[in-house]
N, C-alpha and C positions, 0 to 999 in steps of 0.2 A: 592367623598370620596374613591371610589373604586381605582381610579388612585393614590391617595395619599397612600392608603394601599399597592398597588403594589410597589411603590418606597420604602416604609418602609420594605417591604419583600425583596427587593433587597439588602438591607444592611445586611441581616441575623441578625436581632437585638439581639437575645439571645446570639449568639456567639460574636458579636461585644461588647456587654456589659461585658461579661466575660473577653475579652481581655483588654478593657479599665480599668476594675476594677484592673487587675494585674499592669497595668501601673500607676494608681493613688496610689495604695498601695506602690509601689516601690518608687514613688516620695516622699510620706510621710515619708518613712524610712530614707531619706537623712537628713544630717545636714542643707543643703541649704534650705530646705523646710521652716525650722524654721526662716530663715533670711527674708523671704518675708513679706512685710508690709500688703499684702492682700492675705493671704493663701487660703481663701475660693474662691476667684476669680481665683486664679491660678489652684485650683483643678477643678473648673468648666471649665476653658479654656482647661486644659489637657483632661478632660472627653469628651468635645464637639469635640475638634480637633481630638482626638484620634478616636472617633467614626466615624468621617467623613472619616479618612484615612482607617480605617478598613473596614467600609461600602463600600468605593470605591474599596477596593481589592476584596471584596465579590461580588460586582456588576460586576467587570471585570471577575471574575471567572464564573459567570452565563452567560455572554455575550459569552465567549469562549466555554463554555460547554452546549450550548443551546440543541444540539441534544442528548448529553449524558444525561442531566437531563430529557429530554422528554422520554428517555428509562428506567427510573427507577421510580417505583411506588411512592417512598417517596419524590421525587423531580419534578415529572411530572406537579405539580400544580403551580410551581414557575412562576413568571410573564412572563419571556421571554420563557421558555420552553413550556408554555401552549399557547403561541401566543398572550397573552393579551397586551404585550408590545413588540415593535420592538427592534432588536439588536442595531439599530442606537440610539434610545432613551436611551437604557441601557448604551451605551458607553459615550454619552453625559453627563449623570447623574454621571457616575463613574469618568470621567475626571474632571468634575466640582468639585465634592466633594473631590477628591484627591487633586487638587490644592488648594483649600480652606483650607483644613485640614493641609497640610504641611505648607502653608504660615502662618496660624495662629500660629502653633508651633514656627516658626522662629521669629515671631513678639512677642509672649507672653513669650518665653523662650530664646532659642539661635539656632543658625545655625546647631550645632552638632545634636541637638535633631530633627530638621527638616530633616536633611540629613539621619539620622537613619530611620525616618519614611518613606522617599521616597525610601530608600533601601528595607525596609520591604515590601512596596507596590509592588516594581518591582519584588522581589524574589517570592512573593506569586502568583502574576498574570502572570508572564512570564517565571518562571523557575519551580516552584512546580506544577502549574496547567497542563501544557502540559506534564510534566514528569510522571504524574500518569499513563499514558497508555504505558509508555516505560519500567519503572523499579521501583522496590519497594524501590529504593534509593530516590524516591519521598518523602517518609516519613521523611527521614534524611534531605533533602533539605527543606521540609516544616516546619520542627521543628525550623529552623533558623528564618524565619520571625515570626513564631508562638511565639518565646521567645524574639524577639527584643523589643516588647512593654515594657518589664520590664526594659531593658536597656534604652529605651526612657524615661521612668519615672524617672530613676536614673539621667540621664544627664540633664533632665529638672530641677532637683533640684541642682546638683553639677556643672553642666556646663562642665564636663569632665568624661571620662571613668575612673573607679576605681574598686578596689577589690570588693566593695559592688555591683556595677553594674554587674560585671561578675558573682557574686554569685546568684543574682536573675535571671539573664539570664540563668545560668546553671540549676537552679531549674525548670524553666518553660520549658526548652529545654528537660531535662530527663523526666519530667512529661508527655510530649506529646506521648511518645512511648507506655507505657502501655495504656494510655487513647485512642489513635488513633487505636492501634491494636485491642483493645476491640470493637470499633465501626466497624472496618473492619471485624472482626470476625462475628458480629451480622448481618452486611449487605453484607456478602460474596457473596451471590447469585446475588444480584442486581449489585454489583461491577463487578463481573466476567462477567456478561451478557453484560456489556458495555466496557469491556476490561481494567478496572482498575487493576493495579498490586500494591497492598498496603500491602500485608502481606509478612513477610520476607521468607516464603517458597513458591515455585511455586505450591506446592500441595494444598495450601489453609490453612485452620485452622489445624495446626499440633501441636504436643507436643513441637516441637522446638519453635513455636510462643508463646506458653504459658510459656515456660522457659524464653524466652526473656522478657516477662512482669514481671516475678519474679525478674530477674536480674536488670532491670531498677528500679523497685520498691526498691530494696535493695540499689542501687546507690543514691536514693533520700534521704535516712536516713543521711548519712554524709553531704550532700549538705545542708539539712534543719538546720543542727546543726552548720554550718560554721558561720552564723551571730553572734553566741555566743562566738566564738573564735577569731572574728576579731573586736569586740567592737561595732558592729552595735546594737547588742541586749545585754542585761545583765540578769543574773539569780539570782542576790543578793536580789532583792526585791520580794514582794509577787506577784506582776503582772508578773515579770520575771519568777518566778517559775511556776506560772499557765500557762503562755505561753509555757514554755519548756515542761511542762507536756502534753499539748494539742498536741504539735508537735510530741512527742514520741508516744502518743496514735494514732495519725493520721497515722504515718508511719507504726505502727503495723496493723492498720485497712486495709490500702492499700495492704501490704505485704500479709496479710492473704487471702484477696480476690484473689490476683494473684495466690497464692499457691492453692487455691480451684479451680481456672480455670485450673491449671496444673493437678489437681487430677480428676476433673470432665470432662474436655474437651467437653464442651457443650455450647450452645448459652445462656442458663440461667445463667451460671457462668460468661460468657463474658459480659453479660448485667450488672451483679453485679459489675464487675470491671469498666465498663463504668460509671454507675451512681455513684459509689464510688469515683472515680477519680474526678468527678464534685464537690463532697463535699469536698474532700481532699484538693484541691487547695486553696479555700478561707479560709478554717480553718487554714492552715499553714501560709498563708500570714498575716491574722488578728492576729495570735499568735505572729508573728514577730513584728507587730505593737504594740501589747500589751506589749511586752518585749523590746521595743526600748530603747536604752541607750540615756538619754537626758542630761547626765552629761559630761562636758568637751567640 
């Protein structure tokens, strides 16, 4: 049981489930989703295959960062960092789950979806992960594979890239900046000790960093409204109006928290942005789903 638990930890299950959630909701927002004769099976396939790919990327990350994880208190107990699992065993698990997840996406949906999943896996494990010790541009590079699951969900339903896919991609792409910078603010000491460069200013948590979170939170407002202007969502019905109202309130909630970080400039406010962003993402995506345009 302890070995099974270690493999489970290798996938970073909480993070993987959040990523797969975004992919599934994006899939359900498509017109193509409604054309499947077995939608529940397709949702399950996307969830499991997406979890395998995301878990593979997280496992590769832990294999690569074994020594780094061992040097930070919050990650020192991870299976590979602690020595409970060998790097070789981690790589075997990561490669096997990655191949299985990508192959499942190709079989259940289409090759474009599988190719995007493979690209996301590669960018996360082999571009973002090593770049974290080189430059703060790692956050920008990491936001691409972090947002690709939304595009993966969209192409699973539509079979092609489209305006809707790029909207959900942009949403998760911009969301990651205030979210991740808040995490980097809270964990700044640990990150600095192992050489991670994840904040936009070399001096660490600064007012410039806080201002950046505000700007990206403001950018999210028009992005979250775009589905209503492109026909993906509608606001004429009661459910559409409720969804639109929730989206506006969610944006106000996140913007206010980022402004409070700019004013307070402390870990407490950064932690509020971090946890607030965790709440913000599912509320917005479920509000889109509530407002989905099912006509035409």
